[in-house]
DOVEX-618694 format. One record per residue: residue in one letter; x, y negated, z of N, C-alpha, C, O in turn. Coordinates in steps of 0.1 Angstrom, whole numbers, padded with zeros to 4 digits, always signed. Atoms other than C-alpha are relative to their C-alpha. Layout:
<atoms>
AXYZXYZXYZXYZ/...
</atoms>
This chain:
<atoms>
M-0009+0010+0005+0877-0647+1522+0002+0003-0015+0002+0014-0020/H-0002-0001+0014+0882-0654+1485+0015+0000-0004+0023-0004+0004/R-0014-0001+0004+0913-0647+1465+0004-0014-0005-0003-0021-0012/P-0005+0012+0006+0935-0677+1456+0001+0001-0015+0004+0012-0020/S-0001+0000+0015+0936-0687+1420+0015+0002-0004+0024-0002+0004/P-0014-0002+0004+0967-0677+1401+0007-0013-0003+0001-0023-0006/P-0008+0013+0003+0995-0703+1396-0002-0004-0014-0005+0004-0023/H+0001+0006+0013+0993-0726+1367+0012+0005-0009+0023+0003-0005/L-0011-0005+0009+1012-0710+1338+0001-0010-0012-0008-0017-0015/P-0001+0009+0012+1026-0730+1309-0008+0005-0011-0011+0017-0013/P+0008-0004+0011+1006-0730+1278+0008+0009-0009+0020+0009-0010/P-0007-0009+0008+1014-0703+1253+0008-0008-0011+0003-0019-0015/P-0007+0007+0010+1040-0713+1227-0008-0002-0013-0017+0007-0016/L+0007+0002+0012+1027-0728+1195+0005+0009-0011+0016+0014-0011/P-0004-0009+0011+1027-0706+1164+0011-0008-0009+0011-0020-0009/P-0010+0006+0009+1056-0712+1140-0007-0009-0011-0018-0005-0015/P+0007+0009+0010+1049-0740+1115-0002+0008-0013+0005+0018-0016/T+0003-0007+0013+1034-0729+1082+0011-0002-0010+0019-0011-0008/I-0010+0001+0010+1056-0724+1052-0001-0014-0007+0010-0020-0010/A+0001+0013+0007+1042-0756+1036+0007-0011+0008+0013-0020+0002/V-0006+0010-0008+1053-0777+1065+0015+0003+0002+0023-0007+0002/A-0014-0003-0002+1086-0759+1070+0009-0003-0012+0020-0008-0011/E-0008+0003+0012+1097-0764+1034-0004-0013-0006-0002-0016-0018/R+0004+0013+0005+1084-0799+1031+0013-0008-0005+0023-0008+0002/K-0011+0007+0007+1107-0819+1008+0000-0014+0003-0010-0021+0004/A-0001+0014-0003+1120-0853+1016+0006-0007-0013+0013-0001-0021/V-0005+0008+0011+1128-0881+0992+0014-0005+0004+0015-0010+0015/A-0013+0004-0003+1165-0888+0991+0002-0015+0000-0005-0022-0008/P-0002+0015+0000+1179-0923+0998+0004-0005-0014+0000-0016-0018/W-0003+0004+0013+1194-0924+0963-0012-0001-0009-0012-0010-0018/Q+0013+0002+0008+1159-0919+0949-0007-0013+0003-0012-0019-0006/R+0006+0013-0004+1146-0949+0968+0008-0011-0007+0002-0021-0012/R-0008+0010+0007+1175-0969+0954-0003+0000-0015-0004-0011-0021/N+0003-0001+0014+1168-0957+0919-0014-0005-0003-0016-0011-0014/A+0013+0006+0002+1132-0966+0923+0001-0015+0000-0006-0022-0008/L-0002+0014+0000+1143-1001+0932+0006-0005-0013+0003-0016-0018/Y-0006+0004+0013+1165-1002+0900-0011+0000-0011-0011-0009-0019/H+0011-0001+0010+1134-0992+0880-0010-0011+0002-0016-0017-0008/V+0009+0012-0003+1113-1019+0897+0007-0013-0006+0000-0021-0012/A-0007+0011+0006+1140-1044+0887-0001+0000-0015-0003-0010-0022/A+0001-0001+0015+1139-1031+0851-0014-0004-0004-0016-0010-0015/T+0014+0003+0004+1101-1034+0851-0001-0016+0000-0007-0021-0009/L+0001+0015+0000+1104-1071+0862+0007-0006-0011+0002-0016-0017/I-0007+0005+0011+1130-1078+0836-0008+0001-0013-0009-0008-0021/H+0008-0002+0012+1108-1063+0809-0013-0009+0000-0017-0014-0010/V+0012+0009+0000+1077-1082+0821+0003-0014-0003-0004-0021-0010/I-0005+0014+0003+1096-1115+0821+0003-0001-0015-0001-0011-0021/G-0003+0000+0015+1109-1107+0786-0012+0000-0008-0013-0007-0018/A+0013-0001+0007+1074-1098+0774-0007-0013+0000-0013-0018-0009/V+0006+0012-0002+1060-1130+0788+0007-0011-0009+0000-0019-0015/L-0008+0010+0008+1088-1151+0772-0002+0002-0015-0004-0008-0023/V+0003-0003+0014+1083-1134+0738-0014-0004-0004-0016-0010-0015/L+0013+0004+0003+1046-1139+0739-0002-0015+0000-0009-0020-0009/Q+0000+0015+0000+1051-1176+0748+0007-0005-0013+0002-0015-0019/W-0008+0004+0012+1076-1179+0719-0009+0002-0012-0010-0006-0021/L+0009-0003+0011+1051-1163+0695-0012-0010+0000-0015-0015-0011/A+0011+0010-0001+1023-1186+0707+0004-0014-0004-0003-0021-0012/D-0005+0013+0004+1044-1217+0704+0003-0001-0015+0000-0011-0021/D-0003+0000+0015+1056-1208+0669-0012+0000-0008-0013-0007-0018/W+0013+0000+0007+1021-1200+0658-0007-0014+0000-0012-0019-0010/N+0007+0013-0001+1007-1233+0671+0008-0011-0007+0002-0020-0013/A-0008+0009+0008+1036-1252+0655-0003+0001-0015-0003-0009-0022/Q+0003-0003+0014+1028-1236+0622-0014-0002-0005-0017-0008-0015/W+0014-0001+0005+0991-1232+0621-0010-0008+0009-0021-0011+0005/G+0010+0007-0009+0975-1250+0651-0011+0009+0004-0009+0019+0011/D+0012-0007-0004+0940-1238+0656-0006+0010-0010-0017+0015-0008/Q+0005-0009+0010+0936-1217+0625+0001+0015+0004+0009+0018+0013/T+0000-0014-0004+0928-1180+0628+0010+0007-0008+0016+0002-0018/F-0010-0008+0007+0951-1152+0617-0005+0003-0014+0003+0003-0023/V+0005-0003+0013+0928-1144+0588+0002-0012-0010+0006-0010-0021/D-0002+0012+0008+0929-1180+0575+0015-0001-0004+0018-0004-0015/A-0014+0002+0002+0967-1181+0579+0005+0011-0010+0013+0008-0019/A-0004-0011+0009+0971-1147+0561-0005-0003-0014+0002+0000-0024/F+0005+0003+0013+0949-1158+0532+0008-0011-0007+0011-0010-0019/L-0008+0011+0006+0969-1190+0527+0014+0004-0003+0021-0002-0011/S-0014-0004+0002+1002-1172+0529+0002+0009-0012+0014+0012-0015/F-0002-0009+0011+0995-1149+0500+0006-0007-0012+0010+0000-0022/G-0007+0007+0010+1009-1176+0478+0015+0002+0000+0021-0002-0010/G-0014-0003-0001+1043-1165+0489+0008-0009+0008+0020-0007+0011/T-0008+0010-0008+1053-1195+0510+0002+0005+0014+0012+0001+0020/L-0002-0003-0014+1048-1179+0544+0002+0015+0003+0000+0019+0014/I-0003-0014-0002+1057-1143+0539+0011+0002+0010+0011+0010+0019/G-0011+0000-0009+1089-1150+0558-0005-0003+0014+0000+0004+0024/A+0005+0004-0013+1070-1166+0587-0008+0012+0006-0007+0015+0018/F+0007-0012-0005+1047-1135+0589+0010+0011+0004+0007+0019+0013/G-0010-0010-0004+1078-1113+0590+0006-0003+0013+0008+0006+0021/K-0005+0004-0013+1091-1133+0619-0010+0003+0011-0006+0007+0022/W+0011-0002-0010+1058-1131+0637-0002+0015+0003-0005+0019+0014/L+0001-0014-0002+1057-1094+0631+0011+0006+0008+0009+0014+0016/L-0012-0004-0008+1092-1090+0645-0003-0004+0015+0001+0004+0024/M+0003+0004-0014+1081-1110+0676-0010+0009+0006-0009+0013+0018/A+0010-0008-0005+1050-1089+0680+0006+0014+0003+0002+0020+0013/F-0006-0013-0003+1071-1057+0678+0009-0001+0012+0009+0008+0020/L-0009+0002-0011+1096-1071+0703-0009+0000+0013-0006+0005+0023/W+0009+0001-0012+1067-1080+0727-0006+0014+0003-0007+0018+0015/L+0005-0013-0003+1052-1045+0723+0010+0009+0006+0007+0017+0015/L-0011-0008-0006+1086-1029+0730+0002-0003+0014+0004+0006+0023/L-0002+0004-0013+1090-1049+0761-0011+0003+0009-0009+0008+0021/A+0011-0003-0008+1055-1044+0774-0001+0015+0003-0003+0019+0014/L+0000-0015-0003+1056-1006+0769+0012+0004+0009+0010+0014+0017/G-0011-0003-0009+1090-1005+0785-0003-0004+0015+0001+0004+0024/A+0004+0003-0013+1076-1023+0815-0009+0010+0006-0008+0014+0018/V+0009-0011-0005+1049-0997+0819+0007+0012+0003+0005+0019+0013/Q-0008-0012-0002+1073-0969+0815+0009-0001+0012+0010+0008+0020/F-0009+0002-0011+1097-0983+0841-0008+0000+0013-0004+0004+0023/A+0009+0000-0012+1068-0989+0866-0004+0015+0003-0003+0018+0015/I+0004-0014-0003+1057-0952+0862+0013+0007+0005+0012+0015+0015/T-0012-0006-0004+1093-0941+0865+0004-0004+0014+0009+0005+0022/A-0003+0004-0014+1098-0961+0897-0008+0007+0010-0004+0011+0020/A+0009-0007-0008+1068-0945+0912+0004+0015+0001+0004+0021+0012/I-0004-0014+0000+1080-0910+0902+0013+0001+0009+0013+0011+0017/F-0013-0002-0008+1115-0916+0918-0003-0003+0014+0005+0001+0023/R+0003+0003-0014+1099-0930+0949-0007+0011+0007-0005+0013+0019/Y+0009-0010-0007+1075-0901+0956+0003+0014-0004-0002+0023+0003/S-0002-0014+0005+1086-0870+0936+0012+0006+0007+0022+0000+0010/T-0012-0008-0005+1108-0843+0951+0004+0011-0009+0012+0019-0005/Q-0003-0010+0010+1109-0820+0921+0011-0004-0009+0010-0014-0016/R-0011+0003+0008+1142-0820+0904-0003-0001-0015+0002-0009-0022/T+0003+0000+0014+1128-0812+0870-0007-0012-0005-0004-0018-0015/T+0007+0012+0003+1104-0841+0871+0010-0012-0001+0009-0020-0009/L-0010+0011-0001+1132-0864+0881+0009+0000-0012+0013-0011-0017/M-0009-0001+0011+1154-0851+0853-0007-0006-0013-0001-0013-0021/V+0007+0005+0012+1127-0858+0826-0001-0015+0000+0002-0021-0010/F+0002+0015+0000+1121-0894+0838+0013-0007+0000+0014-0018-0005/A-0013+0006+0001+1158-0900+0842+0005-0001-0015+0010-0011-0019/W-0003+0000+0014+1163-0891+0805-0009-0010-0008-0004-0017-0017/F+0009+0011+0006+1133-0913+0795+0006-0013+0003+0006-0022-0006/S-0006+0013-0003+1150-0941+0813+0013-0003-0008+0015-0014-0013/I-0013+0001+0007+1184-0935+0797-0002-0003-0014+0007-0010-0021/L+0003+0002+0014+1168-0936+0763-0007-0013-0003-0011-0016-0014/S+0007+0013+0002+1153-0971+0769+0010-0011+0003+0010-0017+0013/P-0010+0010-0002+1183-0994+0765-0007-0014-0001-0017-0015-0007/P-0013+0000-0008+1195-1018+0776-0002+0001+0015+0007+0005+0022/V+0002+0001-0014+1179-1022+0810-0001+0014+0007+0004+0016+0017/G+0002-0013-0006+1169-0986+0817+0012+0009+0000+0012+0019+0008/T-0012-0008+0002+1202-0971+0807+0007+0002+0013+0011+0013+0017/F-0007-0001-0013+1219-0980+0840-0007+0007+0011-0001+0015+0018/A+0008-0007-0010+1191-0968+0862+0000+0015-0003+0001+0024+0006/G+0000-0014+0004+1189-0935+0842+0013+0006+0002+0014+0018+0007/L-0014-0006-0003+1227-0930+0844+0002+0002+0015+0008+0013+0019/H-0001-0002-0015+1225-0935+0882-0007+0012+0004-0002+0020+0012/A+0008-0012-0004+1198-0909+0885+0006+0013-0005+0007+0022+0002/L-0007-0012+0006+1215-0884+0862+0012+0004+0008+0015+0015+0009/R-0012-0003-0007+1247-0887+0881-0003+0007+0013+0003+0016+0017/H+0004-0006-0013+1230-0879+0914-0007+0014-0002-0005+0023+0006/L+0006-0013+0002+1209-0851+0899+0010+0010-0005+0008+0022-0002/R-0011-0009+0005+1240-0836+0883+0008+0005+0013+0012+0017+0013/D-0008-0003-0012+1257-0836+0917-0007+0010+0009-0001+0017+0017/I+0008-0009-0008+1229-0816+0933+0001+0014-0006-0004+0016-0017/K-0002-0014+0005+1238-0779+0929-0011+0009+0005-0008+0018+0013/T+0011-0008-0005+1203-0764+0936-0008+0005-0012-0006+0001-0024/T+0010-0005+0010+1176-0746+0917-0009-0011-0003-0011-0021+0005/P+0009+0011+0003+1151-0768+0899-0011-0004+0010-0015-0015+0010/E+0011+0003-0009+1124-0765+0925+0004-0001+0015-0004-0003+0023/A-0005+0001-0014+1146-0767+0956+0000-0014+0005-0001-0023-0004/P+0000+0014-0004+1146-0798+0978+0012-0007-0004+0023-0001-0005/V-0012+0007+0006+1168-0825+0965+0010-0003+0011+0020+0003+0012/E-0008+0003-0012+1183-0840+0997-0008-0004+0011-0019-0010+0009/R+0008+0004-0012+1171-0846+1032+0005-0014+0004+0017-0017+0004/S-0004+0013-0004+1171-0882+1044+0001-0001+0015+0005-0011+0021/
</atoms>
């Protein structure tokens, strides 16, 4: 006669999770909200950039029609259109400011949506606060929450 098989034993316990999984950091809810604020700032800047570019194109067409910039610059050296070129230069500067602000806010929105390092968030919050008028409110919101977190720079921000 053969021996009966031993009873079924439960499987051995799983090893404890690795340190990387145990210390996994989560994105806080306020960070998601702040990312949405930065997306809104991005949209405002994109709309502003499109409006300024349209304003520049309309003003150019009203003044010069189909002439090139070189022809217009050559004709303006007589002194009659220096003011117009100053206005167009101002429009171009405003467009550049709005376009670069839109890029900055899009990057900042992505950082606030996915980053869990406090130092990175602080840097981008300060960049936002220094981009008035739209980014100031989003940056202040982020700095207020980052100030309230009493942790070391690399500790997890908040658990969701």
